[in-house]
PDB file as gemmi writes it, atoms N, CA and C in Angstrom:
CRYST1    1.000    1.000    1.000  90.00  90.00  90.00 P 1                      
ATOM      1  N   UNK A   1      -6.851 -14.216  24.411  1.00  0.00           N  
ATOM      2  CA  UNK A   1      -8.156 -14.501  23.857  1.00  0.00           C  
ATOM      3  C   UNK A   1      -8.102 -14.526  22.326  1.00  0.00           C  
ATOM      4  N   UNK A   2      -7.534 -13.502  21.705  1.00  0.00           N  
ATOM      5  CA  UNK A   2      -7.438 -13.449  20.244  1.00  0.00           C  
ATOM      6  C   UNK A   2      -6.029 -13.755  19.766  1.00  0.00           C  
ATOM      7  N   UNK A   3      -5.222 -14.360  20.615  1.00  0.00           N  
ATOM      8  CA  UNK A   3      -3.825 -14.619  20.276  1.00  0.00           C  
ATOM      9  C   UNK A   3      -3.679 -15.475  19.011  1.00  0.00           C  
ATOM     10  N   UNK A   4      -4.573 -16.405  18.787  1.00  0.00           N  
ATOM     11  CA  UNK A   4      -4.527 -17.255  17.593  1.00  0.00           C  
ATOM     12  C   UNK A   4      -4.672 -16.440  16.323  1.00  0.00           C  
ATOM     13  N   UNK A   5      -5.302 -15.276  16.418  1.00  0.00           N  
ATOM     14  CA  UNK A   5      -5.565 -14.453  15.247  1.00  0.00           C  
ATOM     15  C   UNK A   5      -4.321 -13.736  14.743  1.00  0.00           C  
ATOM     16  N   UNK A   6      -3.430 -13.322  15.639  1.00  0.00           N  
ATOM     17  CA  UNK A   6      -2.298 -12.491  15.223  1.00  0.00           C  
ATOM     18  C   UNK A   6      -0.971 -12.936  15.819  1.00  0.00           C  
ATOM     19  N   UNK A   7      -0.816 -14.209  16.092  1.00  0.00           N  
ATOM     20  CA  UNK A   7       0.390 -14.632  16.796  1.00  0.00           C  
ATOM     21  C   UNK A   7       1.483 -15.195  15.888  1.00  0.00           C  
ATOM     22  N   UNK A   8       1.216 -15.393  14.637  1.00  0.00           N  
ATOM     23  CA  UNK A   8       2.223 -16.004  13.778  1.00  0.00           C  
ATOM     24  C   UNK A   8       3.231 -14.983  13.272  1.00  0.00           C  
ATOM     25  N   UNK A   9       4.352 -15.464  12.765  1.00  0.00           N  
ATOM     26  CA  UNK A   9       5.367 -14.567  12.204  1.00  0.00           C  
ATOM     27  C   UNK A   9       4.956 -14.104  10.810  1.00  0.00           C  
ATOM     28  N   UNK A  10       5.588 -13.043  10.321  1.00  0.00           N  
ATOM     29  CA  UNK A  10       5.271 -12.551   8.975  1.00  0.00           C  
ATOM     30  C   UNK A  10       5.586 -13.609   7.916  1.00  0.00           C  
ATOM     31  N   UNK A  11       4.829 -13.612   6.834  1.00  0.00           N  
ATOM     32  CA  UNK A  11       5.027 -14.578   5.752  1.00  0.00           C  
ATOM     33  C   UNK A  11       5.992 -14.064   4.694  1.00  0.00           C  
ATOM     34  N   UNK A  12       6.243 -12.776   4.665  1.00  0.00           N  
ATOM     35  CA  UNK A  12       7.144 -12.233   3.659  1.00  0.00           C  
ATOM     36  C   UNK A  12       8.152 -11.294   4.304  1.00  0.00           C  
ATOM     37  N   UNK A  13       9.282 -11.155   3.670  1.00  0.00           N  
ATOM     38  CA  UNK A  13      10.335 -10.282   4.188  1.00  0.00           C  
ATOM     39  C   UNK A  13       9.908  -8.814   4.069  1.00  0.00           C  
ATOM     40  N   UNK A  14      10.423  -8.010   4.953  1.00  0.00           N  
ATOM     41  CA  UNK A  14      10.110  -6.582   4.966  1.00  0.00           C  
ATOM     42  C   UNK A  14      10.491  -5.917   3.641  1.00  0.00           C  
ATOM     43  N   UNK A  15      11.645  -6.291   3.063  1.00  0.00           N  
ATOM     44  CA  UNK A  15      12.088  -5.714   1.797  1.00  0.00           C  
ATOM     45  C   UNK A  15      11.098  -6.036   0.676  1.00  0.00           C  
ATOM     46  N   UNK A  16      10.558  -7.246   0.673  1.00  0.00           N  
ATOM     47  CA  UNK A  16       9.552  -7.617  -0.329  1.00  0.00           C  
ATOM     48  C   UNK A  16       8.311  -6.736  -0.183  1.00  0.00           C  
ATOM     49  N   UNK A  17       7.858  -6.519   1.040  1.00  0.00           N  
ATOM     50  CA  UNK A  17       6.684  -5.681   1.275  1.00  0.00           C  
ATOM     51  C   UNK A  17       6.949  -4.242   0.823  1.00  0.00           C  
ATOM     52  N   UNK A  18       8.149  -3.743   1.084  1.00  0.00           N  
ATOM     53  CA  UNK A  18       8.503  -2.381   0.654  1.00  0.00           C  
ATOM     54  C   UNK A  18       8.525  -2.299  -0.870  1.00  0.00           C  
ATOM     55  N   UNK A  19       9.120  -3.288  -1.525  1.00  0.00           N  
ATOM     56  CA  UNK A  19       9.195  -3.300  -2.984  1.00  0.00           C  
ATOM     57  C   UNK A  19       7.807  -3.365  -3.602  1.00  0.00           C  
ATOM     58  N   UNK A  20       6.953  -4.242  -3.087  1.00  0.00           N  
ATOM     59  CA  UNK A  20       5.582  -4.342  -3.584  1.00  0.00           C  
ATOM     60  C   UNK A  20       4.843  -3.018  -3.407  1.00  0.00           C  
ATOM     61  N   UNK A  21       5.028  -2.401  -2.256  1.00  0.00           N  
ATOM     62  CA  UNK A  21       4.368  -1.134  -1.959  1.00  0.00           C  
ATOM     63  C   UNK A  21       4.798  -0.056  -2.949  1.00  0.00           C  
ATOM     64  N   UNK A  22       6.094   0.073  -3.176  1.00  0.00           N  
ATOM     65  CA  UNK A  22       6.599   1.120  -4.067  1.00  0.00           C  
ATOM     66  C   UNK A  22       6.170   0.905  -5.519  1.00  0.00           C  
ATOM     67  N   UNK A  23       6.188  -0.328  -5.983  1.00  0.00           N  
ATOM     68  CA  UNK A  23       5.744  -0.618  -7.361  1.00  0.00           C  
ATOM     69  C   UNK A  23       4.266  -0.291  -7.539  1.00  0.00           C  
ATOM     70  N   UNK A  24       3.464  -0.722  -6.576  1.00  0.00           N  
ATOM     71  CA  UNK A  24       2.028  -0.449  -6.635  1.00  0.00           C  
ATOM     72  C   UNK A  24       1.763   1.049  -6.598  1.00  0.00           C  
ATOM     73  N   UNK A  25       2.441   1.768  -5.705  1.00  0.00           N  
ATOM     74  CA  UNK A  25       2.193   3.200  -5.561  1.00  0.00           C  
ATOM     75  C   UNK A  25       2.650   3.969  -6.798  1.00  0.00           C  
ATOM     76  N   UNK A  26       3.716   3.553  -7.463  1.00  0.00           N  
ATOM     77  CA  UNK A  26       4.150   4.207  -8.689  1.00  0.00           C  
ATOM     78  C   UNK A  26       3.048   4.120  -9.747  1.00  0.00           C  
ATOM     79  N   UNK A  27       2.487   2.949  -9.886  1.00  0.00           N  
ATOM     80  CA  UNK A  27       1.384   2.746 -10.820  1.00  0.00           C  
ATOM     81  C   UNK A  27       0.193   3.633 -10.442  1.00  0.00           C  
ATOM     82  N   UNK A  28      -0.146   3.684  -9.167  1.00  0.00           N  
ATOM     83  CA  UNK A  28      -1.261   4.498  -8.697  1.00  0.00           C  
ATOM     84  C   UNK A  28      -0.968   5.994  -8.848  1.00  0.00           C  
ATOM     85  N   UNK A  29       0.299   6.388  -8.697  1.00  0.00           N  
ATOM     86  CA  UNK A  29       0.687   7.782  -8.894  1.00  0.00           C  
ATOM     87  C   UNK A  29       0.354   8.231 -10.311  1.00  0.00           C  
ATOM     88  N   UNK A  30       0.695   7.412 -11.281  1.00  0.00           N  
ATOM     89  CA  UNK A  30       0.406   7.748 -12.680  1.00  0.00           C  
ATOM     90  C   UNK A  30      -1.094   7.866 -12.934  1.00  0.00           C  
ATOM     91  N   UNK A  31      -1.861   6.979 -12.342  1.00  0.00           N  
ATOM     92  CA  UNK A  31      -3.319   7.041 -12.499  1.00  0.00           C  
ATOM     93  C   UNK A  31      -3.880   8.289 -11.833  1.00  0.00           C  
ATOM     94  N   UNK A  32      -3.426   8.594 -10.620  1.00  0.00           N  
ATOM     95  CA  UNK A  32      -3.921   9.768  -9.888  1.00  0.00           C  
ATOM     96  C   UNK A  32      -3.610  11.055 -10.634  1.00  0.00           C  
ATOM     97  N   UNK A  33      -2.387  11.184 -11.135  1.00  0.00           N  
ATOM     98  CA  UNK A  33      -2.001  12.389 -11.868  1.00  0.00           C  
ATOM     99  C   UNK A  33      -2.843  12.539 -13.131  1.00  0.00           C  
ATOM    100  N   UNK A  34      -3.057  11.443 -13.832  1.00  0.00           N  
ATOM    101  CA  UNK A  34      -3.860  11.492 -15.055  1.00  0.00           C  
ATOM    102  C   UNK A  34      -5.288  11.922 -14.762  1.00  0.00           C  
ATOM    103  N   UNK A  35      -5.901  11.333 -13.756  1.00  0.00           N  
ATOM    104  CA  UNK A  35      -7.281  11.687 -13.399  1.00  0.00           C  
ATOM    105  C   UNK A  35      -7.351  13.130 -12.914  1.00  0.00           C  
ATOM    106  N   UNK A  36      -6.402  13.535 -12.065  1.00  0.00           N  
ATOM    107  CA  UNK A  36      -6.393  14.920 -11.566  1.00  0.00           C  
ATOM    108  C   UNK A  36      -6.221  15.904 -12.720  1.00  0.00           C  
ATOM    109  N   UNK A  37      -5.396  15.585 -13.675  1.00  0.00           N  
ATOM    110  CA  UNK A  37      -5.188  16.457 -14.840  1.00  0.00           C  
ATOM    111  C   UNK A  37      -6.476  16.588 -15.646  1.00  0.00           C  
ATOM    112  N   UNK A  38      -7.165  15.486 -15.838  1.00  0.00           N  
ATOM    113  CA  UNK A  38      -8.434  15.536 -16.568  1.00  0.00           C  
ATOM    114  C   UNK A  38      -9.491  16.362 -15.823  1.00  0.00           C  
ATOM    115  N   UNK A  39      -9.456  16.320 -14.501  1.00  0.00           N  
ATOM    116  CA  UNK A  39     -10.447  17.052 -13.696  1.00  0.00           C  
ATOM    117  C   UNK A  39     -10.101  18.528 -13.579  1.00  0.00           C  
ATOM    118  N   UNK A  40      -8.839  18.853 -13.228  1.00  0.00           N  
ATOM    119  CA  UNK A  40      -8.485  20.253 -12.977  1.00  0.00           C  
ATOM    120  C   UNK A  40      -7.939  20.964 -14.209  1.00  0.00           C  
ATOM    121  N   UNK A  41      -7.471  20.205 -15.182  1.00  0.00           N  
ATOM    122  CA  UNK A  41      -6.991  20.805 -16.418  1.00  0.00           C  
ATOM    123  C   UNK A  41      -5.634  21.488 -16.330  1.00  0.00           C  
ATOM    124  N   UNK A  42      -4.916  21.292 -15.231  1.00  0.00           N  
ATOM    125  CA  UNK A  42      -3.616  21.931 -15.045  1.00  0.00           C  
ATOM    126  C   UNK A  42      -2.598  20.871 -14.632  1.00  0.00           C  
ATOM    127  N   UNK A  43      -1.528  20.738 -15.391  1.00  0.00           N  
ATOM    128  CA  UNK A  43      -0.526  19.701 -15.117  1.00  0.00           C  
ATOM    129  C   UNK A  43       0.149  19.914 -13.765  1.00  0.00           C  
ATOM    130  N   UNK A  44       0.496  21.150 -13.439  1.00  0.00           N  
ATOM    131  CA  UNK A  44       1.160  21.445 -12.160  1.00  0.00           C  
ATOM    132  C   UNK A  44       0.299  21.057 -10.968  1.00  0.00           C  
ATOM    133  N   UNK A  45      -0.963  21.443 -11.013  1.00  0.00           N  
ATOM    134  CA  UNK A  45      -1.882  21.071  -9.928  1.00  0.00           C  
ATOM    135  C   UNK A  45      -2.067  19.555  -9.868  1.00  0.00           C  
ATOM    136  N   UNK A  46      -2.148  18.926 -11.017  1.00  0.00           N  
ATOM    137  CA  UNK A  46      -2.310  17.470 -11.070  1.00  0.00           C  
ATOM    138  C   UNK A  46      -1.103  16.768 -10.449  1.00  0.00           C  
ATOM    139  N   UNK A  47       0.099  17.271 -10.744  1.00  0.00           N  
ATOM    140  CA  UNK A  47       1.306  16.688 -10.138  1.00  0.00           C  
ATOM    141  C   UNK A  47       1.308  16.850  -8.624  1.00  0.00           C  
ATOM    142  N   UNK A  48       0.928  18.033  -8.143  1.00  0.00           N  
ATOM    143  CA  UNK A  48       0.863  18.266  -6.692  1.00  0.00           C  
ATOM    144  C   UNK A  48      -0.140  17.331  -6.027  1.00  0.00           C  
ATOM    145  N   UNK A  49      -1.307  17.213  -6.608  1.00  0.00           N  
ATOM    146  CA  UNK A  49      -2.332  16.314  -6.067  1.00  0.00           C  
ATOM    147  C   UNK A  49      -1.807  14.881  -6.054  1.00  0.00           C  
ATOM    148  N   UNK A  50      -1.231  14.458  -7.174  1.00  0.00           N  
ATOM    149  CA  UNK A  50      -0.725  13.094  -7.283  1.00  0.00           C  
ATOM    150  C   UNK A  50       0.363  12.773  -6.281  1.00  0.00           C  
ATOM    151  N   UNK A  51       1.318  13.666  -6.124  1.00  0.00           N  
ATOM    152  CA  UNK A  51       2.442  13.407  -5.224  1.00  0.00           C  
ATOM    153  C   UNK A  51       1.987  13.365  -3.764  1.00  0.00           C  
ATOM    154  N   UNK A  52       1.222  14.361  -3.339  1.00  0.00           N  
ATOM    155  CA  UNK A  52       0.802  14.423  -1.932  1.00  0.00           C  
ATOM    156  C   UNK A  52      -0.065  13.221  -1.564  1.00  0.00           C  
ATOM    157  N   UNK A  53      -1.071  12.930  -2.385  1.00  0.00           N  
ATOM    158  CA  UNK A  53      -1.950  11.813  -2.040  1.00  0.00           C  
ATOM    159  C   UNK A  53      -1.201  10.483  -2.052  1.00  0.00           C  
ATOM    160  N   UNK A  54      -0.268  10.329  -2.954  1.00  0.00           N  
ATOM    161  CA  UNK A  54       0.432   9.055  -3.036  1.00  0.00           C  
ATOM    162  C   UNK A  54       1.479   8.863  -1.953  1.00  0.00           C  
ATOM    163  N   UNK A  55       2.066   9.920  -1.448  1.00  0.00           N  
ATOM    164  CA  UNK A  55       2.980   9.777  -0.307  1.00  0.00           C  
ATOM    165  C   UNK A  55       2.187   9.274   0.895  1.00  0.00           C  
ATOM    166  N   UNK A  56       1.045   9.887   1.151  1.00  0.00           N  
ATOM    167  CA  UNK A  56       0.195   9.460   2.267  1.00  0.00           C  
ATOM    168  C   UNK A  56      -0.276   8.020   2.066  1.00  0.00           C  
ATOM    169  N   UNK A  57      -0.715   7.692   0.881  1.00  0.00           N  
ATOM    170  CA  UNK A  57      -1.219   6.347   0.600  1.00  0.00           C  
ATOM    171  C   UNK A  57      -0.115   5.292   0.653  1.00  0.00           C  
ATOM    172  N   UNK A  58       1.103   5.640   0.295  1.00  0.00           N  
ATOM    173  CA  UNK A  58       2.214   4.685   0.358  1.00  0.00           C  
ATOM    174  C   UNK A  58       2.482   4.265   1.789  1.00  0.00           C  
ATOM    175  N   UNK A  59       2.527   5.233   2.680  1.00  0.00           N  
ATOM    176  CA  UNK A  59       2.783   4.937   4.089  1.00  0.00           C  
ATOM    177  C   UNK A  59       1.647   4.104   4.676  1.00  0.00           C  
ATOM    178  N   UNK A  60       0.410   4.479   4.399  1.00  0.00           N  
ATOM    179  CA  UNK A  60      -0.715   3.734   4.960  1.00  0.00           C  
ATOM    180  C   UNK A  60      -0.821   2.336   4.366  1.00  0.00           C  
ATOM    181  N   UNK A  61      -0.527   2.176   3.079  1.00  0.00           N  
ATOM    182  CA  UNK A  61      -0.580   0.851   2.459  1.00  0.00           C  
ATOM    183  C   UNK A  61       0.481  -0.069   3.060  1.00  0.00           C  
ATOM    184  N   UNK A  62       1.678   0.431   3.255  1.00  0.00           N  
ATOM    185  CA  UNK A  62       2.747  -0.378   3.844  1.00  0.00           C  
ATOM    186  C   UNK A  62       2.355  -0.839   5.248  1.00  0.00           C  
ATOM    187  N   UNK A  63       1.850   0.078   6.061  1.00  0.00           N  
ATOM    188  CA  UNK A  63       1.431  -0.282   7.418  1.00  0.00           C  
ATOM    189  C   UNK A  63       0.308  -1.318   7.380  1.00  0.00           C  
ATOM    190  N   UNK A  64      -0.641  -1.140   6.495  1.00  0.00           N  
ATOM    191  CA  UNK A  64      -1.756  -2.065   6.342  1.00  0.00           C  
ATOM    192  C   UNK A  64      -1.266  -3.449   5.912  1.00  0.00           C  
ATOM    193  N   UNK A  65      -0.363  -3.478   4.948  1.00  0.00           N  
ATOM    194  CA  UNK A  65       0.201  -4.738   4.455  1.00  0.00           C  
ATOM    195  C   UNK A  65       0.952  -5.476   5.560  1.00  0.00           C  
ATOM    196  N   UNK A  66       1.749  -4.757   6.335  1.00  0.00           N  
ATOM    197  CA  UNK A  66       2.504  -5.383   7.421  1.00  0.00           C  
ATOM    198  C   UNK A  66       1.573  -5.887   8.514  1.00  0.00           C  
ATOM    199  N   UNK A  67       0.533  -5.138   8.815  1.00  0.00           N  
ATOM    200  CA  UNK A  67      -0.436  -5.574   9.815  1.00  0.00           C  
ATOM    201  C   UNK A  67      -1.093  -6.880   9.385  1.00  0.00           C  
ATOM    202  N   UNK A  68      -1.577  -6.941   8.165  1.00  0.00           N  
ATOM    203  CA  UNK A  68      -2.230  -8.147   7.664  1.00  0.00           C  
ATOM    204  C   UNK A  68      -1.270  -9.317   7.561  1.00  0.00           C  
ATOM    205  N   UNK A  69      -0.004  -9.061   7.412  1.00  0.00           N  
ATOM    206  CA  UNK A  69       0.968 -10.143   7.335  1.00  0.00           C  
ATOM    207  C   UNK A  69       1.120 -10.866   8.667  1.00  0.00           C  
ATOM    208  N   UNK A  70       0.666 -10.286   9.744  1.00  0.00           N  
ATOM    209  CA  UNK A  70       0.732 -10.903  11.066  1.00  0.00           C  
ATOM    210  C   UNK A  70      -0.583 -11.550  11.476  1.00  0.00           C  
ATOM    211  N   UNK A  71      -1.599 -11.455  10.666  1.00  0.00           N  
ATOM    212  CA  UNK A  71      -2.906 -12.012  10.999  1.00  0.00           C  
ATOM    213  C   UNK A  71      -3.017 -13.410  10.408  1.00  0.00           C  
ATOM    214  N   UNK A  72      -3.313 -14.358  11.253  1.00  0.00           N  
ATOM    215  CA  UNK A  72      -3.353 -15.759  10.843  1.00  0.00           C  
ATOM    216  C   UNK A  72      -4.697 -16.160  10.243  1.00  0.00           C  
ATOM    217  N   UNK A  73      -5.719 -15.387  10.419  1.00  0.00           N  
ATOM    218  CA  UNK A  73      -7.050 -15.734   9.942  1.00  0.00           C  
ATOM    219  C   UNK A  73      -7.043 -15.945   8.417  1.00  0.00           C  
ATOM    220  N   UNK A  74      -7.608 -17.053   7.985  1.00  0.00           N  
ATOM    221  CA  UNK A  74      -7.707 -17.338   6.574  1.00  0.00           C  
ATOM    222  C   UNK A  74      -6.475 -17.974   5.952  1.00  0.00           C  
ATOM    223  N   UNK A  75      -5.428 -18.200   6.746  1.00  0.00           N  
ATOM    224  CA  UNK A  75      -4.189 -18.809   6.259  1.00  0.00           C  
ATOM    225  C   UNK A  75      -4.156 -20.255   6.734  1.00  0.00           C  
ATOM    226  N   UNK A  76      -3.953 -21.161   5.833  1.00  0.00           N  
ATOM    227  CA  UNK A  76      -3.867 -22.573   6.162  1.00  0.00           C  
ATOM    228  C   UNK A  76      -2.629 -22.830   7.003  1.00  0.00           C  
ATOM    229  N   UNK A  77      -2.769 -23.624   8.034  1.00  0.00           N  
ATOM    230  CA  UNK A  77      -1.620 -23.915   8.913  1.00  0.00           C  
ATOM    231  C   UNK A  77      -0.637 -24.885   8.252  1.00  0.00           C  
ATOM    232  N   UNK A  78      -0.989 -25.468   7.099  1.00  0.00           N  
ATOM    233  CA  UNK A  78      -0.079 -26.395   6.413  1.00  0.00           C  
ATOM    234  C   UNK A  78       0.887 -25.694   5.491  1.00  0.00           C  
ATOM    235  N   UNK A  79       0.753 -24.351   5.293  1.00  0.00           N  
ATOM    236  CA  UNK A  79       1.647 -23.587   4.390  1.00  0.00           C  
ATOM    237  C   UNK A  79       3.011 -23.425   4.994  1.00  0.00           C  
TER     238      UNK A  79                                                      
END                                                                             
């Protein structure tokens, strides 16, 4: 029934998705640590907050990216 929605192959290689994920998360790690430091006022706590949240977010972002890479909706069939 919904086979047309998710039946195509991935558009990008797994290594590309991993590289994009890690680069994005590194940038987000720096932002999270900075914001946490401004809020809690302690560098150690800010680092802990930044590392834990970004490990979780890295895994979920990668899974989300791979899932969307299999969804055909919104992708032109001429690509």
